[in-house]
N, C-alpha and C positions, 0 to 999 in steps of 0.2 A: 433572422439576424441573431447572430450568436457572438457576444461581449466578453471578453476575460476579464478578471477585475481579480482583486485579493479577497479572500474569504472573509466571511463576517463571523460573528456568532451566532447571528439568527439563520445560515446556512443549515446549520446541524444535523437539525432532522431531515432536510433532503440528501444531506450527505449520508445519513446512517441509511437510507432509501436506497440510494445508488450502490452502497458497498454490499448491501444485502439482494437486489435483481443483477448484478452483476458478479456476486460472489461465489459461482460454483463453473471455475475455469470461462470466466466471461460471460455463464449462461445464468438464469434467476436461481437463487438459491433458496427462495423462497418455500415453496416447497420441502426442504431440509431442516426450515429451524421452526421450532416453535417461538423461539426470540429471536426477533427480528433484528436485534441490535449487536448482536453477538462477533458477527462480522467485523461491524463499524467499531464496537469496544477494540478490536486490535487494529486494524489496519487503515483507520482513517480518523478516526475523532479526536484520540490523542493528541493528533497533530492540528487540528483547530483549537483544542484548548491551549497547548502547551506551546504551538511554534507557527503561530498563525501568518509568521512574517515569509513562511517558506511554504506556504498553501495558495492555491487559486482555483479559482471555479471559472467553467463556461457557463453562462446563462444565457438562455433565449426565453421567446414570449410565454412558455409556459413553467421557466423557473431551471433552477438550477440544472444541469443536463451534463454536466460532469465535473472532475476533479482531478487537481495532480496537487500531492503532498508529501512532504519529505522532510529531510534533514542534513545540514551541511554537516556534523557530526554525529554518525552514526552513536559510536560509543558513548559520547555524551547523552543522546537522546536515548538510549537504554537506561541509561543512570537513573534521567529525570523519571523517566516511567516507572523505575523502579521504587524510586520518592513518592512522587505526585498523581502516579496515573492507577496501578494494578492495586494499592491497599483496599482503596476504597471499594474497586470491583469482586475484590474477594473477600468482603463484608456481605455480597450479594449474592455469587454464584460459590456453590459447592466443588471442591475439589473432587473430581469423579475417582472412584477405587476401580479396581481389577483390571481385567484384560481391557488395554484401549480397543483392541480389535472389535471388542462389543459395544461401544460406546456409539451412541448417536452423535449427530453433527453437532447439536447443543454443547452437549459432552467434552467432545474436542476442543471445541474452541472456549469452554472454561478450564480445560488443564491447561491451555495457551496462557490463561490471566494467571494460572498460577503459579505454569512453570515456564515463562516466555522462551522461547526458542531465542537464539541470540545467533546473527548473522556470522558464519566463519571468521575465526582472526584473519585466515589468509586473505581473505577477498578486503576486508575492511581496513588493511594496511594497505592497501595499493589504492582501493576505490572508497574513501572514508565517507562519503555523503551517499545517500540513498534516496530514491521515488517510490511512491505507489501512485499509479493513475488507472481511474476509471470512466469510462463514457457511457452515458444511457445510446439504445441501437438508434435513437431517433435521430443523434449526431454523429454517429459512427459514419465512417468512409467519405467525409465533406472535410477532413481536414482540421476538423476543431482539435482532436488528438497531439496531432504536429503541431499547432498554435498552442496548446497549454506547455508541449514538453519545451517548447524553445522559450516560452516566457520565464520558466524554471530554471531553465538552464544559463540563460541571459543573468538570470538573480543570483544562481552560484558561481558564474563565472565575476561577476561585479563583486562578491564577496571572497573571491580568491579562493575557491575549493577547485581542487587540483582532476579530482574523479570522481565519477559517482556510480553505482551499482544498483541494481535491482533482482527481484526475483520472479519469476513469473510461473506458472502453473505448466508443466509438460504436456499438458493435454488442452492448453489452448493454444491452437496453431496459429489463431490470427493475431493472438498477442506476439506470439514467438516471429511471424515475419514482421510483425510492425516495428520492433525494439531492431531485429535485424537489419532494415531497412533504414532505421536512422542512427547509424554510426555505432550499435552499440553491440559489442562482442560476445557471444556467448563463451564462458569462460569454462575450463576443463580443468582435470586434475595436472598440477598439485593444487592448485586456486581451492577447488572442490574436490568433495569427495565421490567417487564413480559411482556409489549408492546413493546420493542425494536424489530424491525425487522431485526435487525444486530444480529451475531451470533459471541459472545464475547469467546475468548479462553485466558487462560493464564498458563504460567511456570514459577516455580520459579527458577533460578539457583543456 
């Protein structure tokens, strides 16, 4: 049995682990990283700390099996990250130098901590909220991802959110099919740059 519930502070270590083992276009990224928390530092942990009211987990008998996190106001959340999240991490991780094509996976994420990428303004203007969701293989294909998504969207609608976006790896074909089958539309130019490697999706609520 899988139970959905709001995130708790003591879920953080399990959420870091899920971020890592699903962090390579949906596959296990453990072999790419010496520091297993880097992906979570960027994509999941800040929501647990700064916006727990917009974070939910799916828990089964083995523990937390998946999560959905996000923010209703992307611009405001990015500003909070700059004030409250990135400064302490920048003291821990060195900003890599040199040719980015020579960086390993840890260095690439460390660079994201020092120079966080911002969602294109054209996307945020139309789809102001955003989400990230990851689910362990043991609960994939059982409707758990859909339940997490519906829980988050219900919360967003009740808060008056007008639209939500997400970015997915263009190489994660299962994820692309999942989002497309659940009302998300793949965004195209001029909302996105044709050369952007991220697959952006949006949905009006």
